[in-house]
C-alpha positions in Angstrom: -3.7 -17.8 -9.9 -3.0 -15.8 -7.0 -3.5 -11.9 -6.9 -2.7 -9.0 -4.7 -5.9 -9.8 -2.9 -4.4 -13.0 -1.6 -1.6 -11.3 0.3 -2.0 -10.7 3.8 0.3 -7.5 3.5 -2.1 -5.9 1.0 -5.2 -6.7 3.3 -3.4 -5.1 6.1 -2.5 -2.1 4.0 -6.1 -1.5 3.2 -6.9 -1.5 6.8 -4.1 0.8 7.7 -5.3 3.3 5.0 -8.7 3.3 6.6 -7.1 3.9 10.1 -5.2 6.9 8.7 -8.4 8.3 7.1 -10.2 8.0 10.4 -7.3 9.4 12.3 -6.8 12.4 10.1 -10.6 13.1 10.1 -10.1 15.0 13.3 -6.9 17.0 12.3 -7.2 20.8 12.4 -8.6 22.2 9.1 -5.4 24.2 8.4 -3.8 20.7 7.9 -6.3 19.6 5.3 -4.1 20.3 2.4 -0.8 19.7 4.2 -0.2 17.0 6.6 -3.5 15.2 6.1 -3.1 14.9 2.3 0.4 13.7 2.5 -0.6 11.2 5.1 -3.6 9.8 3.3 -1.5 9.6 0.0 1.3 7.7 1.7 -1.1 5.3 3.4 -3.0 4.6 0.0 0.3 4.3 -1.8 1.2 1.2 0.4 -1.6 -1.3 -0.8 -1.6 0.3 -4.2 2.0 -0.4 -4.9 1.7 -3.9 -3.6 -1.2 -4.4 -6.1 0.7 -2.9 -9.0 3.7 -4.9 -8.3 1.8 -8.2 -8.0 0.2 -7.5 -11.4 3.6 -7.3 -13.1 5.1 -10.0 -14.9 8.4 -10.5 -13.3 9.6 -10.8 -9.8 12.2 -8.2 -10.2 9.4 -5.7 -11.0 7.4 -7.0 -8.0 10.3 -6.4 -5.7 10.6 -2.8 -7.0 7.0 -2.0 -6.1 7.5 -3.6 -2.8 10.4 -1.4 -2.1 8.3 1.5 -3.1 5.4 0.5 -0.8 8.1 0.2 2.0 9.3 3.7 1.1 5.7 4.9 1.5 5.4 3.2 4.9 8.5 5.0 6.1 7.1 8.4 4.7 3.9 7.7 6.7 5.8 6.9 9.9 7.7 10.3 9.6 4.4 12.0 9.1 3.0 10.4 12.3 6.0 11.4 14.2 5.5 15.0 13.0 1.9 14.9 14.0 3.0 13.9 17.5 5.5 16.7 17.6 3.2 19.4 16.6 0.6 17.9 18.8 -2.2 17.2 16.4 -4.2 14.1 16.3 -4.9 11.6 19.2 -1.6 10.3 20.5 -3.2 7.1 21.4 -4.7 6.6 18.0 -1.2 7.7 16.3 0.4 5.1 18.4 -1.9 2.3 17.4 -1.5 3.3 13.6 2.3 3.2 14.1 2.0 -0.2 15.4 0.0 -1.4 12.6 2.6 0.3 10.3 5.5 -1.3 11.9 3.9 -4.7 11.4 3.2 -3.9 7.8 6.8 -2.8 7.2 8.1 -6.2 8.7 5.7 -8.1 6.5 6.9 -6.1 3.5 10.6 -6.8 4.4 9.7 -10.6 4.8 8.0 -10.7 1.4 10.8 -8.9 -0.4 13.3 -11.4 1.0 11.1 -14.3 0.2 10.6 -13.2 -3.4 14.3 -12.4 -3.8 15.4 -15.7 -2.5 12.8 -17.6 -4.5 13.6 -16.0 -7.7 17.2 -15.1 -7.4 16.6 -11.4 -7.7 19.4 -9.2 -6.3 
């Protein structure tokens, strides 16, 4: 039986969360309870929702949680853009995180499409 740990997108999500934690470690202290907390929560939410969805019984629920993970990815991307706009964090590191995030978003979209086609979920 396959689990969330067998999914490449979950594994990449774990790596992304680590990258976000490392990136935000150097953010200004005044962002500790603002942007940093929001970014870390969004990053952790991605693999967490993939795992929760994979543990559900039906494909419809799985797809729902994959969409939630995709929403968290969009939220994190917005927070990374804000970081660049207000000039906090290393812009090269932010760019690398955004590249990883873009790849994960594509993987999520592909997995959603695959599950929907395979199971007839609309």
